[in-house]
N, C-alpha and C positions, 0 to 999 in steps of 0.2 A: 870332305864335303862335296867336292866336284865329282869324286868317284861315286858317291851315293846318288848324286843327281843323275849321273850318266846311267847308273844301274836302273833307277826308277824310270828314266826316259825310255830306256830300251824295253823295259817291261811294258810300259804304256803303249809303245809303238807295236809291240807284239800282240796286243789285245785286238779282239775283233771290234768292228765299228759299233755294234750294239752295246758292247761292254764299255767302250769309250764314252758313249752317250750317257750310260747309267752313272759312270763315275763323274762325268761333268755335271749332271743334274744334281747328284749328291753334294758336290762341291758348291754348286749355286745355292742349294738350300742352306748349307752351313753359313755361307756368306750373308744370305738374307736374314737368317735368324740372328746372326751377330749384329747386323745393322738394326734390326727391330729392337733388340735389347739395348743397344747403345743410343739410338736416336728416336725411334718411333714410340716405344713404350713410355719413356719419361715424358715425351711430349703429350701423349694421351692423358697421363696422370695429371700433368699441369693443366690441361684443358678441362678435365673434370673438376679440379679444385677451383678453377676460375669460374666455371659455370655455377658451382655451388655458392661461391661468394657473391656472384651476380644475383642469384635467386634470393639470397639473404638481404642484399641491398634493396631489391625490389620490395620484399616484404616489409622492411623497415620504412621505405618510402611510402608504402600504402598506409601503414600505421600512422606515420607522421601526417600524411595527407588527411586522414580521418580526424586527427586531433586538431589540425589547423582549421578544418571545416567546422568542427564543433565550436572552436573559439571564435571564429568569424560569425557564426550564427548567434552566439551569445552576445557578441559586441553589437550586432545589428538589432537583436531583440532580447535585452537583458531581463525583461519581465516575462519571458515565455514560461519559465517554471512556475512563477506566481499565478499566471493566468491558467495554467494547467491545473494547479491546486484549487483555484476558485471554481473552475469548470467541474472538477470532481465533487466539490462541496455542493454545488448546485444540483448535480445529478443525485447526490445522496439526499438532498433536501426534497427533490421531486419524488423520490421513492418514499420518504417519510410522509410527504403530503398525501400520496396515494394511500398509504396505510392508514393515515389519520382520517381520510375521507370515509373509509369503511368503519373505523372505530368510532368516528363521530356520530354515527347513527345509534350507538349504544351509550356513549358517555354523555353525562349531563352537561349542558352549556355552562360556561363559567359564571355567567350572570344569574344562573338559577341554582347554584350550589347551596347557598345559604338557605334559600326557600325549601329545598329538598331536605336539608338537615333538620330544619325547624318542623317541617311537616312530619318527618319520622318521629321527632321528639314528642310531638303532640299526641301520638298514639301510645306513648309509654309514660303514663301518669306518674309512675314511681321514680322518674328521673328528674333531676334539676339541672338546668343549664347554668354552669358557673361562668364560662367565658367563651367567646367566639370571635376570632379575628383573622384577617387575611394575611397571607404571606406574599412577599415580593415575587413577581413572576420570574421563572428561571428558563432561559433558552435551552432547548434540547441540543442545538449545535453551538459549541463555544464560539465566542466572538473572534473574528479574524484579527491577526496581528496588525494589519494595516489601519485598524481603527485608532491606533495610538497616534497617528498623524493628525487626527481631528483635534482642533484646538478647543479648550474649554470655553463655554460661553457662546458657542456657535451652534445652536440647536438645529438650524436649517441644514448645515453641512453634516451634522451628526445623523440626522434623520435620513439624509440622502445616502450616507455611507452604510446605513444599517440594511443588510440583506434580509430577504424573507427568512422567517424562522418559525419554529413550532415552540410554543411556550407552555410551561407547566404552571398552572394556577393552583394555589393551595390554600386551605383553610385549616386552622388549628382550633379544635373544639374541645372544651373540657366539660365533662358531665359528672354528676354525683348521684349515687343511689345504691341499690343493692346489686350484688355481683350478678345475679341471674338476670335482672332487668338490663344491666349493661350488656350482658352477653346477647340477650334477645335483640337489643338495639343494633349491635354490630351485625348480627345475623340478617336482620331485615335490610340493613344498609347494603350488605353484599348481594342480597337476592333481589334488590330493587331493579325494575326494568331499565331505569336510568342509572347507569353504572357510575361509581366513583372508584378512584384508585386509592387504595389504603397505603399510608406511609408509616411513619413512626408511631408507636403506641406505648403509653406508660400507664401502669396501673398502680395505685397507691391506696392503702387502707388508712384512712384518717381517723375514723372512730367507728369501730365495729358496731353494726354491720354496714356502716356507710363506707363506700369505696369511690374514689375519684379516678376517672379514666380520661386521659389526655390522648387524643388521636389526631393525626394529620391526614387529611384526604386531599386528593388532587383530581384535576381534570386537565385535558389538553386543548389548546386553542391556537389558531394562527394569529390571534389578536393579542398584542402585548399589553393592552389597557388593563389597569388594575381592576380587581373585582370591586363591585359596589355592594355594600351591605347596609 
């Protein structure tokens, strides 16, 4: 071993100064690469893993923060969702009211429905009025769930809890006569300047040529009051 070392030392000593610098630089590069692989590279890998874990922790903290904020808001204002639903219903009602205002110029007022039906009937002598009665008004927008909290027998509170609505007022009329006369009556009803909304119809032959027609007609109103006939 000593002989090999002496031989290498003699060869190195015989080299020119420039060659000695090159060999020294190469040896330094080898040492640096070895140190990088042993110490620096693993440290960089650990640093990258730590940064990734920290980023994940921050994302988790952001998510938890949003959840906590939502829970705190709900605790401060548990009725926020209900109020939002009520506001949406009121907006929908306002739109229906706007549409009804335009339609109301064409629809017959609820208190004049029976008079219109009888006036039409008077022009069709071949028809007989069998029956005519009103139907309970039906709200276009269903009642809110919070009305269940209103106690029975408390009309003042019930009226106060009743929001504005649009109501469908109906009349069921039964006529008897010839088929063509009934058809003409329906045609005049549909073409009347004061419109009625047609609902369910039932045609029954009782004794030929006598036919009975039961038809339900409607109008719309902001007033819940029952029709007066």
